Structure formats: C-alpha cells, structure tokens
N, C-alpha and C positions, 0 to 999 in steps of 0.2 A: 504494500500500500504506500502511496505517495505521502510523504510527510514534509511539511514546510514549517520552518521556524521563522516567524515574522517579527519585524521591529528590531533587527540586529543593530546594536550601537557600539559594541566594543569587542576587542579581540577574544576575550574569555568566552563570550557567547558564540562567536564563530568557531572557536576550537571545540567547545562542548557539543555544538550541533553537528559538526563534521565527524567528530569522534563517535558520537552516538549513532551515526548513520542516517542523518536527515538527508532528504533528497533535494531540498531547496532552502535558500536563505532569502528572506524578504527585507528590503531596504526601503524605508518610508520617506517619501518626499512630499509630505503634507503636514499641516500644523498638528503637532503631536509631541508628547515627551520622547517619542522614538524617532523624531525627524533627524535626518542626517543630510549633509551636503553631498552632491554628486562625487566630489573629491574624496570625502571621508568614506563613502560607500566603496569607491574603487580601492582605497587603501585596505579596507576590511576584506574585500573580495580577493585581493592579490594573494596568490599562493593557495587559494581554495581549489581542491581538485576539480578538474573540468566536468566530472560527472555530477557535481553539485550545482544545480541551477541557481542563477542570480536573478531575482525577481525585483523589478522596480515597482513600487507600490505608490499609487497616486489616489487623489480624490478630487475630481473636477479640476484638473491642472491647467495652467496656462500652457499653450502649445510650445512656447519658448522654453519653459522648464523641461518639458518632455524631450525636446530636441537636445538640450544640454545634457540631460541624463543619458540619453541614447549615445551621445558622442563620448562622454567621459566614462560611464560604467559599461556600456555595451551589454545591457542585460539580455538574458535568454528569454524572459517573459516580461510583459508589461501588464500590470494589474490595476484596473480602475473601474469605476461604475460603467456599466454597459453602454449607456448613452454617450459617454465621453469619447468612445471610439469613432463617433461620427466626425470628429474634428482632428483625430490623430492619425498620422500616416506612419506606419511602422516599417522598418526595413525587414528584409527577408529573414534575418537572424533572430528577430524578436517576435515571439508568438503572443497573441492577446490572451489575457485571462479576464474576461468580463465579470464584474461583480453584480450580483443581484441580492436584494435584501428582503427581510420579512415583509410580506404584503405586496412586494413589487417583483413578481416572478414573470418570466417570459411567457408569452402566449404560445401554445403548442409545445413542441419538444424543446425549444431553446437551442442555444449554440452547442456544439459537440463537447466543449469543455467550459466550465464556469466555476466561479467561487460563490458560495452562498453563505451569508452571515446575517447578524442582527441589524437593527436599524442604524446603529452608529459604530463605525470602525474603531477598534482599539479601546472600546468601553467595557469589554468583558461581558457584554450582554449575550445571552444564549440565543442562537438562531431558532427559528420555528422548525423543529425537527420533522413535523408532519409535512410541511411544504418542501423541506429538503428531501425527504424520502420520495415524494412524488417526482421531483426533478431528477433525482439520482437514477430513476428507472430509464431515463432517456438521454442522460448526459454523463460525461465524466465529471462528477461533482466533487469539488473540494469543499468540505464542510469547515466553516470557521465560526467564531463567535461563542465565547464562553466556555471553550474547551479547556480542560485541565487534566493532569495525570489521573485524577480521581474519577472523572466522568468520560474519558475518551473511549474506553472499551464499550460502555453502555451506548454512547452515541453511534459508534461504528456498527454495533449489533442492530440498532434500531433503523438507522438511516441507510446503511449499506453504501457509503460514499466511495468514490474512487480514491480520494485522498482527504487528509485533514491538515488544518492550518492552525497554529497556536501562537499567541503573542502574550497577552496579559496573564494567561494561565501558567506561564513559566517564569514569572517575574518575582523578584524580592522587593521591588519598588518600581513606580512608574518609569518605564524606559530602561530599567536595569534587569537583565536576565539573570536567573539563578542557574548556574551550570548543572547542579544536581537535579533540579526540576526538569531541565531539558532532557537530561539522560533518562529520567524516570518516564517522561512523556513518550519519548521514542521507544523505550523498552516495552512499554505497555502496548503500543501499536504493533511492534514487531512480534510480541508474544502471541498475538491473535493470528499471525500469519502461519504459525506452526500448528494451529488447532485443526 
C-alpha cells in the first residue's frame, strides 16, 4: 500500500520516513506550520532515494509559485484541490494528485487517482470514510485527514484505499514530526500487507 508522509520540514522527518519505508514525502507550499520554501524542500529532498516520490502540496496556489516549485524541486507529483488544475500546466514528469474533500466529491467515477480528506488540510480532521469508501471503488484513492498510528488499520479495513497520507497524526507539535510516530504509522500499514 502507498504511504505518504506529508508536511516534511526537517531532516529527522525525512530520515525517519525513508527508513520506515514510506513511498512519498509531501512538501507544503501553502500557509501552514508545515510550509517550506521551494529551496528548503529541495535541500530536504536531496539524497532521498529516487524510488521515494517528492510531492509538492498546494492549496489554491498562485501559478507563479507552482512554476517556481516545479523549477526548483522538480516534484514527481503535484497535489492541490481538483479545481486548481484548470489553471496549472504540469510538465510530463509531474503527475497530478487532485484533492477532493468531505461533501465535495467528483460526479461519476472521478479521476483515476485522487486524494480525499476532510474539509481543511492539515487540521487533523477525519475525512468522511463513507464517501471515501465509495470513491475508492472507482479510483486509486489516497485517504488523508485525521489518520494516526492508532486508527490507520481501522481506516484501511473500512475504506479499502489504494494509499494513505498522514501529517498531523505523526507530529509532536504543529509542523514538527515525531520520528517514532512515523515509524509506528508505516509499520502499522505494512503489517496489514502481510495478512
């Protein structure tokens, strides 16, 4: 199962996520305690194995900021609210990860891959698992919002997502990741893969 650790701000979090076996690191370029500059994100991403995806995370960004992040970080994926992609042109190397939120789900099957979370990013609010479950039947759904080491196994069992994304659920303070919580979160997900 795909595992993304989002809101990375320091080398200890990078090291813990990579060592634990996370598939992706999320760097936030929006107003948040987890916000980093494109240059800081590049510093943090330098030396990370190529198999670990670098995800640029936005929320209704200015196109100029997106262009700067694309040039400096060269992310593998770009994550932002689905409607934002109407004004964003991505290079071939950057795949879109559209975000949908509680009560704002796509009509029909939706895009082939999407992230689903609560109403407000980075608030630790739990996504609507019933809505997520319906979307997961038709899309590679990355479940986010309110996940923690304590509830991720239950969430996976209920929603059956393609992947999971955690930020506040592995922090010791806003914007500061706890390496032990990162290890525990990834281990809980990986343990389900052997069942």
